[in-house]
N, CA, C and O atoms as a GROMACS GRO file, in nm:
protein
  328
    1MET      N    1 -12.450   5.212  11.240
    1MET     CA    2 -12.340   5.208  11.340
    1MET      C    3 -12.368   5.097  11.430
    1MET      O    4 -12.483   5.076  11.468
    2ASN      N    5 -12.268   5.021  11.467
    2ASN     CA    6 -12.274   4.912  11.562
    2ASN      C    7 -12.199   4.965  11.689
    2ASN      O    8 -12.082   5.001  11.683
    3ILE      N    9 -12.268   4.968  11.799
    3ILE     CA   10 -12.212   5.012  11.928
    3ILE      C   11 -12.129   4.900  11.994
    3ILE      O   12 -12.178   4.788  12.013
    4VAL      N   13 -12.007   4.930  12.028
    4VAL     CA   14 -11.930   4.824  12.096
    4VAL      C   15 -11.901   4.857  12.240
    4VAL      O   16 -11.859   4.769  12.316
    5GLU      N   17 -11.921   4.984  12.283
    5GLU     CA   18 -11.906   5.014  12.430
    5GLU      C   19 -11.997   5.128  12.458
    5GLU      O   20 -12.016   5.220  12.378
    6ILE      N   21 -12.057   5.120  12.579
    6ILE     CA   22 -12.146   5.227  12.628
    6ILE      C   23 -12.116   5.243  12.776
    6ILE      O   24 -12.114   5.146  12.853
    7VAL      N   25 -12.092   5.370  12.814
    7VAL     CA   26 -12.059   5.397  12.954
    7VAL      C   27 -12.137   5.512  13.003
    7VAL      O   28 -12.122   5.621  12.949
    8PRO      N   29 -12.225   5.495  13.107
    8PRO     CA   30 -12.303   5.610  13.161
    8PRO      C   31 -12.212   5.707  13.245
    8PRO      O   32 -12.128   5.665  13.325
    9ASN      N   33 -12.234   5.831  13.220
    9ASN     CA   34 -12.149   5.930  13.296
    9ASN      C   35 -12.248   6.004  13.395
    9ASN      O   36 -12.370   5.998  13.380
   10ASP      N   37 -12.188   6.072  13.494
   10ASP     CA   38 -12.258   6.138  13.603
   10ASP      C   39 -12.350   6.249  13.556
   10ASP      O   40 -12.445   6.282  13.627
   11ASN      N   41 -12.328   6.308  13.442
   11ASN     CA   42 -12.410   6.417  13.393
   11ASN      C   43 -12.514   6.378  13.298
   11ASN      O   44 -12.555   6.458  13.214
   12TYR      N   45 -12.561   6.257  13.307
   12TYR     CA   46 -12.667   6.198  13.216
   12TYR      C   47 -12.623   6.204  13.072
   12TYR      O   48 -12.705   6.228  12.982
   13THR      N   49 -12.498   6.183  13.048
   13THR     CA   50 -12.449   6.156  12.906
   13THR      C   51 -12.399   6.012  12.902
   13THR      O   52 -12.366   5.950  13.003
   14LEU      N   53 -12.395   5.962  12.774
   14LEU     CA   54 -12.343   5.828  12.755
   14LEU      C   55 -12.216   5.846  12.670
   14LEU      O   56 -12.214   5.921  12.572
   15TYR      N   57 -12.114   5.776  12.712
   15TYR     CA   58 -11.993   5.766  12.628
   15TYR      C   59 -12.026   5.645  12.536
   15TYR      O   60 -12.062   5.537  12.582
   16VAL      N   61 -12.014   5.667  12.412
   16VAL     CA   62 -12.053   5.563  12.311
   16VAL      C   63 -11.929   5.542  12.214
   16VAL      O   64 -11.875   5.639  12.160
   17LYS      N   65 -11.888   5.420  12.194
   17LYS     CA   66 -11.785   5.384  12.100
   17LYS      C   67 -11.843   5.292  11.995
   17LYS      O   68 -11.904   5.190  12.026
   18ALA      N   69 -11.824   5.331  11.872
   18ALA     CA   70 -11.867   5.248  11.758
   18ALA      C   71 -11.767   5.143  11.716
   18ALA      O   72 -11.650   5.149  11.754
   19GLU      N   73 -11.810   5.051  11.641
   19GLU     CA   74 -11.727   4.941  11.591
   19GLU      C   75 -11.611   4.992  11.506
   19GLU      O   76 -11.504   4.932  11.503
   20ASP      N   77 -11.634   5.105  11.437
   20ASP     CA   78 -11.529   5.158  11.347
   20ASP      C   79 -11.433   5.251  11.420
   20ASP      O   80 -11.355   5.323  11.358
   21GLY      N   81 -11.441   5.250  11.561
   21GLY     CA   82 -11.345   5.326  11.634
   21GLY      C   83 -11.387   5.470  11.672
   21GLY      O   84 -11.328   5.533  11.760
   22ARG      N   85 -11.491   5.517  11.603
   22ARG     CA   86 -11.541   5.653  11.641
   22ARG      C   87 -11.603   5.654  11.778
   22ARG      O   88 -11.659   5.554  11.822
   23ALA      N   89 -11.594   5.766  11.847
   23ALA     CA   90 -11.650   5.773  11.984
   23ALA      C   91 -11.718   5.906  12.006
   23ALA      O   92 -11.686   6.003  11.936
   24GLY      N   93 -11.808   5.915  12.098
   24GLY     CA   94 -11.874   6.042  12.121
   24GLY      C   95 -11.952   6.032  12.253
   24GLY      O   96 -11.964   5.928  12.318
   25LEU      N   97 -12.006   6.156  12.285
   25LEU     CA   98 -12.094   6.168  12.403
   25LEU      C   99 -12.232   6.197  12.356
   25LEU      O  100 -12.252   6.282  12.269
   26PHE      N  101 -12.331   6.124  12.412
   26PHE     CA  102 -12.473   6.143  12.381
   26PHE      C  103 -12.539   6.200  12.506
   26PHE      O  104 -12.527   6.142  12.614
   27ASP      N  105 -12.608   6.312  12.493
   27ASP     CA  106 -12.674   6.377  12.604
   27ASP      C  107 -12.818   6.320  12.615
   27ASP      O  108 -12.899   6.337  12.524
   28VAL      N  109 -12.846   6.254  12.724
   28VAL     CA  110 -12.972   6.194  12.750
   28VAL      C  111 -13.072   6.293  12.817
   28VAL      O  112 -13.193   6.270  12.815
   29LYS      N  113 -13.021   6.401  12.876
   29LYS     CA  114 -13.103   6.494  12.952
   29LYS      C  115 -13.224   6.541  12.876
   29LYS      O  116 -13.331   6.543  12.937
   30PRO      N  117 -13.221   6.579  12.751
   30PRO     CA  118 -13.344   6.626  12.681
   30PRO      C  119 -13.456   6.520  12.681
   30PRO      O  120 -13.573   6.555  12.671
   31TYR      N  121 -13.423   6.394  12.692
   31TYR     CA  122 -13.519   6.287  12.683
   31TYR      C  123 -13.591   6.259  12.816
   31TYR      O  124 -13.697   6.197  12.818
   32LEU      N  125 -13.530   6.308  12.930
   32LEU     CA  126 -13.578   6.265  13.062
   32LEU      C  127 -13.717   6.315  13.100
   32LEU      O  128 -13.774   6.265  13.196
   33GLU      N  129 -13.773   6.411  13.028
   33GLU     CA  130 -13.907   6.459  13.060
   33GLU      C  131 -14.012   6.372  12.995
   33GLU      O  132 -14.129   6.379  13.033
   34SER      N  133 -13.976   6.290  12.900
   34SER     CA  134 -14.074   6.205  12.834
   34SER      C  135 -14.110   6.093  12.924
   34SER      O  136 -14.032   6.056  13.012
   35GLU      N  137 -14.227   6.038  12.904
   35GLU     CA  138 -14.284   5.927  12.990
   35GLU      C  139 -14.189   5.808  12.983
   35GLU      O  140 -14.160   5.747  13.086
   36ALA      N  141 -14.142   5.775  12.868
   36ALA     CA  142 -14.062   5.650  12.856
   36ALA      C  143 -13.931   5.661  12.922
   36ALA      O  144 -13.878   5.560  12.968
   37PHE      N  145 -13.873   5.783  12.931
   37PHE     CA  146 -13.741   5.803  12.985
   37PHE      C  147 -13.745   5.852  13.129
   37PHE      O  148 -13.642   5.857  13.196
   38ALA      N  149 -13.862   5.888  13.177
   38ALA     CA  150 -13.873   5.941  13.318
   38ALA      C  151 -13.804   5.853  13.424
   38ALA      O  152 -13.739   5.907  13.513
   39PRO      N  153 -13.817   5.724  13.416
   39PRO     CA  154 -13.747   5.639  13.519
   39PRO      C  155 -13.598   5.663  13.523
   39PRO      O  156 -13.534   5.635  13.625
   40LEU      N  157 -13.540   5.714  13.415
   40LEU     CA  158 -13.393   5.728  13.411
   40LEU      C  159 -13.351   5.846  13.498
   40LEU      O  160 -13.231   5.868  13.518
   41ASN      N  161 -13.445   5.922  13.550
   41ASN     CA  162 -13.407   6.035  13.646
   41ASN      C  163 -13.346   5.972  13.769
   41ASN      O  164 -13.269   6.036  13.840
   42ASP      N  165 -13.378   5.848  13.795
   42ASP     CA  166 -13.310   5.774  13.907
   42ASP      C  167 -13.173   5.731  13.849
   42ASP      O  168 -13.165   5.657  13.750
   43ARG      N  169 -13.067   5.780  13.914
   43ARG     CA  170 -12.929   5.751  13.871
   43ARG      C  171 -12.896   5.607  13.862
   43ARG      O  172 -12.826   5.563  13.771
   44VAL      N  173 -12.951   5.525  13.964
   44VAL     CA  174 -12.922   5.386  13.960
   44VAL      C  175 -12.983   5.324  13.830
   44VAL      O  176 -12.916   5.246  13.763
   45GLU      N  177 -13.106   5.357  13.795
   45GLU     CA  178 -13.167   5.312  13.676
   45GLU      C  179 -13.088   5.352  13.554
   45GLU      O  180 -13.060   5.270  13.466
   46PHE      N  181 -13.053   5.480  13.549
   46PHE     CA  182 -12.977   5.534  13.429
   46PHE      C  183 -12.847   5.451  13.406
   46PHE      O  184 -12.809   5.426  13.292
   47GLU      N  185 -12.781   5.411  13.513
   47GLU     CA  186 -12.651   5.349  13.507
   47GLU      C  187 -12.667   5.199  13.466
   47GLU      O  188 -12.567   5.134  13.436
   48ARG      N  189 -12.790   5.146  13.464
   48ARG     CA  190 -12.819   5.010  13.418
   48ARG      C  191 -12.842   4.997  13.268
   48ARG      O  192 -12.920   4.913  13.222
   49VAL      N  193 -12.776   5.076  13.195
   49VAL     CA  194 -12.786   5.074  13.046
   49VAL      C  195 -12.728   4.953  12.991
   49VAL      O  196 -12.626   4.905  13.041
   50HIS      N  197 -12.790   4.898  12.889
   50HIS     CA  198 -12.739   4.774  12.824
   50HIS      C  199 -12.710   4.800  12.679
   50HIS      O  200 -12.789   4.867  12.613
   51ASN      N  201 -12.600   4.752  12.628
   51ASN     CA  202 -12.559   4.755  12.489
   51ASN      C  203 -12.619   4.646  12.411
   51ASN      O  204 -12.590   4.530  12.438
   52SER      N  205 -12.702   4.676  12.314
   52SER     CA  206 -12.754   4.576  12.227
   52SER      C  207 -12.709   4.586  12.090
   52SER      O  208 -12.773   4.532  12.000
   53GLY      N  209 -12.597   4.654  12.067
   53GLY     CA  210 -12.529   4.660  11.941
   53GLY      C  211 -12.582   4.775  11.853
   53GLY      O  212 -12.511   4.874  11.833
   54TYR      N  213 -12.705   4.764  11.800
   54TYR     CA  214 -12.762   4.867  11.717
   54TYR      C  215 -12.852   4.956  11.795
   54TYR      O  216 -12.913   5.046  11.738
   55PHE      N  217 -12.863   4.934  11.922
   55PHE     CA  218 -12.941   5.024  12.014
   55PHE      C  219 -12.892   4.999  12.157
   55PHE      O  220 -12.830   4.897  12.188
   56VAL      N  221 -12.923   5.098  12.243
   56VAL     CA  222 -12.900   5.084  12.387
   56VAL      C  223 -13.032   5.080  12.451
   56VAL      O  224 -13.126   5.141  12.400
   57GLU      N  225 -13.046   5.011  12.563
   57GLU     CA  226 -13.179   5.001  12.631
   57GLU      C  227 -13.156   4.993  12.781
   57GLU      O  228 -13.046   4.963  12.828
   58TRP      N  229 -13.267   5.022  12.855
   58TRP     CA  230 -13.269   5.017  12.995
   58TRP      C  231 -13.376   4.922  13.044
   58TRP      O  232 -13.466   4.890  12.966
   59ASP      N  233 -13.372   4.875  13.162
   59ASP     CA  234 -13.463   4.779  13.224
   59ASP      C  235 -13.604   4.836  13.214
   59ASP      O  236 -13.698   4.760  13.194
   60CYS      N  237 -13.622   4.971  13.226
   60CYS     CA  238 -13.750   5.033  13.231
   60CYS      C  239 -13.819   5.038  13.093
   60CYS      O  240 -13.932   5.083  13.080
   61GLY      N  241 -13.745   4.989  12.989
   61GLY     CA  242 -13.808   4.985  12.857
   61GLY      C  243 -13.764   5.096  12.762
   61GLY      O  244 -13.790   5.086  12.642
   62ALA      N  245 -13.700   5.201  12.811
   62ALA     CA  246 -13.650   5.312  12.732
   62ALA      C  247 -13.536   5.254  12.646
   62ALA      O  248 -13.461   5.168  12.690
   63ASP      N  249 -13.526   5.306  12.519
   63ASP     CA  250 -13.416   5.269  12.435
   63ASP      C  251 -13.385   5.377  12.333
   63ASP      O  252 -13.468   5.462  12.299
   64LEU      N  253 -13.266   5.372  12.287
   64LEU     CA  254 -13.219   5.466  12.183
   64LEU      C  255 -13.152   5.387  12.069
   64LEU      O  256 -13.073   5.296  12.095
   65SER      N  257 -13.183   5.422  11.945
   65SER     CA  258 -13.127   5.348  11.834
   65SER      C  259 -12.982   5.402  11.808
   65SER      O  260 -12.954   5.517  11.842
   66ALA      N  261 -12.904   5.331  11.754
   66ALA     CA  262 -12.765   5.378  11.715
   66ALA      C  263 -12.776   5.488  11.617
   66ALA      O  264 -12.691   5.578  11.618
   67ASP      N  265 -12.876   5.489  11.530
   67ASP     CA  266 -12.892   5.602  11.435
   67ASP      C  267 -12.923   5.732  11.504
   67ASP      O  268 -12.871   5.838  11.469
   68THR      N  269 -13.012   5.722  11.607
   68THR     CA  270 -13.042   5.842  11.685
   68THR      C  271 -12.921   5.891  11.759
   68THR      O  272 -12.895   6.011  11.759
   69ILE      N  273 -12.848   5.807  11.819
   69ILE     CA  274 -12.721   5.841  11.882
   69ILE      C  275 -12.624   5.907  11.794
   69ILE      O  276 -12.572   6.014  11.824
   70GLN      N  277 -12.599   5.841  11.680
   70GLN     CA  278 -12.508   5.899  11.581
   70GLN      C  279 -12.545   6.029  11.526
   70GLN      O  280 -12.458   6.110  11.495
   71ALA      N  281 -12.676   6.054  11.512
   71ALA     CA  282 -12.722   6.180  11.457
   71ALA      C  283 -12.709   6.295  11.553
   71ALA      O  284 -12.703   6.410  11.510
   72ARG      N  285 -12.706   6.266  11.688
   72ARG     CA  286 -12.702   6.371  11.790
   72ARG      C  287 -12.591   6.366  11.884
   72ARG      O  288 -12.590   6.447  11.976
   73TRP      N  289 -12.494   6.278  11.870
   73TRP     CA  290 -12.377   6.278  11.960
   73TRP      C  291 -12.280   6.385  11.931
   73TRP      O  292 -12.274   6.440  11.821
   74LYS      N  293 -12.203   6.416  12.031
   74LYS     CA  294 -12.087   6.506  12.018
   74LYS      C  295 -11.962   6.416  12.000
   74LYS      O  296 -11.917   6.352  12.095
   75THR      N  297 -11.909   6.414  11.878
   75THR     CA  298 -11.796   6.321  11.853
   75THR      C  299 -11.675   6.367  11.931
   75THR      O  300 -11.652   6.486  11.952
   76LEU      N  301 -11.601   6.270  11.972
   76LEU     CA  302 -11.468   6.298  12.044
   76LEU      C  303 -11.359   6.268  11.947
   76LEU      O  304 -11.371   6.181  11.861
   77SER      N  305 -11.251   6.342  11.963
   77SER     CA  306 -11.127   6.311  11.891
   77SER      C  307 -11.066   6.187  11.951
   77SER      O  308 -11.102   6.148  12.062
   78THR      N  309 -10.976   6.127  11.882
   78THR     CA  310 -10.911   6.006  11.934
   78THR      C  311 -10.844   6.026  12.061
   78THR      O  312 -10.848   5.938  12.146
   79GLU      N  313 -10.777   6.146  12.083
   79GLU     CA  314 -10.708   6.168  12.211
   79GLU      C  315 -10.801   6.196  12.322
   79GLU      O  316 -10.760   6.185  12.437
   80ASN      N  317 -10.929   6.232  12.296
   80ASN     CA  318 -11.021   6.262  12.405
   80ASN      C  319 -11.107   6.141  12.440
   80ASN      O  320 -11.177   6.144  12.542
   81ALA      N  321 -11.105   6.037  12.361
   81ALA     CA  322 -11.183   5.922  12.384
   81ALA      C  323 -11.136   5.846  12.507
   81ALA      O  324 -11.016   5.844  12.535
   82GLN      N  325 -11.227   5.784  12.582
   82GLN     CA  326 -11.193   5.710  12.704
   82GLN      C  327 -11.103   5.593  12.672
   82GLN      O  328 -11.064   5.519  12.762
   0.00000   0.00000   0.00000
């Protein structure tokens, strides 16, 4: 999956849109207790997410692959997509 849009939400989820038009929400909360993702507990840091196409990353070094996102996201219907 190639990610074309990533939007951080207030509830520590990411709105993700794929190149093929599919979209979903990915919950980052379960990852926040790990050492690599702990800096994302700071909302400002969480909102600094960068889209790198086949993964998303943050300045603190945390990243998520598109495969991980696709395996665990909650897909949105076309009418619910942003």
